[in-house]
N, C-alpha and C positions, 0 to 999 in steps of 0.2 A: 320647567317652562315647557307649554305646548307650542304647536305649530300655529295655533290661534292667534298667538301674540306677534309672528311673524309677518310683514307685509306681503312677501311673496315667497311661500314655502317651497315653488319648484326652483326656487334661485338660491334662497338661503336656507341652510339646515343647522341646528343648534344640538350639541351633544351634552349632556349633564350629568355629574355625579355628585356624591357628597362634597368636592373638594374643587372641581374646576367647571368651566361651562367653554366648551368648543365653538366656533363658528365655521363652517364650511361654506364656502362660495363656490357654486355650480357654474362652470362654463363661463370662467373668466374672461372679461374684456376690458378694453380700455376705460368703459363707462364706471366699472368698479374702481377708479383710481380714487384716492379720497383717505380721510383720516378716520379710523376706526377707534372706539372708545370702549374700554370695560368699565363698568362702573358697580361696585361692591357698597351695600348699604345695609347699614345695622341701625339699631333703635337709636345710636348716639352719633354716630359718623357717618362719612361719605367717602369711598377710597376710589380713585380711577387712574388709568392707565391707559395712555395714547398709542397708536402705531399709525404711520402713513403706508400705504399700499400704493404701488406704481406698477402697473400692468404695461408691458412692453409688447408691442406688435410682433407676431412672427415674421423673421427674415430668412429666406432661404439662400444658399450658397450660391455665387457666382462665378467660382473656378474651383477646378481640382488640381493640386500641385502634385507632381512626383517628383522626389529628390532622392538623388544616389546619397546614402548616408555615409558613405566613406569619404568622398570628395565634395559633398553638398553642391552638387550641382543639380539643378532643376531641369526636367527632360520635358522636350516639347513635344506636344501631342503629336503621336505616331512616329514619334523618332526612333532610330535603329541604335541599339545599346550593344557594344561589343564587351561579349564575355567569353572567360575561359572555362572550358569544362573542368566541373567539380571544383571550382572555385566560388565560395560563396559570396553572394552579395546582399547587403540589406537595403531596401528602398522603402521609403516612407512617403505615404499618402496623407496629404492634408488638405482640410476644407476649414475655411476662416470665416468670421463675420455671422454667423448664423444663431437664430434665435429659434427653438430649440435646438440641440446639438444633431446635426447630418447623421444619417446612419453610413458608414463606408465599408464598402463591398469589395474584395478583392476577385476577379473573375478571370479564370486562367485554364488553360490545357496542358499546363506543365506539371510533371509528375513529382519532382522533389521539389515541394515549396512548403513552407512553414508559415501561416498568416497569425500573428500576434492578436492579443484583444485591444479593442478601439481604447483610446485614451481621450477624454474631453478635458480641456482647461478652459476655463473662464478668463475672457480678456476683456475687461472692461464691462459692456452691457450685452456682450455675445461670447459666443464659444469658439473655439479652433478643435477641432478634432482630427486625431493622428491615428493612422494603423500600418503596423509595419509589416512586411512581407520578406523573408528570408529564401532567397533562391539559390539551388545547388544544381547547376545546369549539366545536364547530359549534351552529347552530339545529337540525339534525336530532337532536341527543343530548338535547333535552328529553324529561323523565320517564325517561330511562334510567338503569339501575341500575350501580352499581361496588360489586363485592363483593371482601372479602379474607377468604381462607380459611387456615386453619392446621391442618397435617396432623403428628400425631405417632403413634408407634407404640403408645402407651399409651392413644390416644383411640379408642373405639369409632365414633363420629361426628365428621365435620368440625366444627371450630369456625369460626365465621364472624360476621362483621360487615359491613353495605352500608350505603349511602345512595343517595339518587336526586338526578338532577340537575334544576334549574330554571332554564332558560337564558332570559335576557333579552338582546334585539337593542339596542343604542342607536341612536337615530336618527342617520341621516346629515346631516339639515339640519334647523335650527329657523328658524322665520319667524314674526315679530312683525307683525302689523297692525293698525292703528287707524283709528279713525273721521276724519272730515274737520273734526271740532272739536278736533283736535289738531294743533299745528303741531311739525314736526320742525325742528331747529336744522340748517342745512347742515353737513356733515362731521362730525357728532357723532352721539353715541347719544342724545342729550336731546330729549326732549318736552317741550312746553310745552302745560300744561292751564290754562284760565282757569275761575275760581271761579265756581262754581253752573251750569256747563256741564255737561250729560250727555256722557260719554266711552265708548267702548269700545274695549278693549284684547285682541287675541286672538294667543295664541301657538299655531302648528301646527307638528307634529313629520313628518317624512317618513323613511319605511324605504324601504330598497331590498334587500328579502331576498334577490335573486338573487346577490348579491357575495359571500354566505356559503355558497353552495351548496359 
């Protein structure tokens, strides 16, 4: 089949071999919606098959959602998240209701972060896209910002949501001291206190910051 038989060769293109014919529609729009019929003619018979094409308009995302994968808690934009040094946290960035899928990127200045591949799920006539980031914070990540950005051809500006890290460092050692008026039972953690005798019990915490460098 030659392009002389095609009404608009810049819009429709046929590829033909000994066994099949393929129709390529260039720059699909909603005007291409409708029923398409393939007809095979022989000297004695005519066979046909139909298919219906429905072109959906592109839909941009309207929100970026960041979820704590452990507690299933949604983070508010610019929320401060409490984390502990060296304890891993998985956070999932989700963009829903788009056509075609949005592109999700994690933007950060955190050293120890691993970003997984994006997953696109079909939900009805649109897509839900997810991308997981695994954070293993150090004390140097305190007050740093982690940002999830969504890119889509129908968006004029990048859609994004972010949260900042508040990093706590657990003490390496706790030490309890007490006044001489308290007796410690040998080999136990039991303290014996006498009635009407003033006592002082102190708890001290020690941090060795250099081990978290």
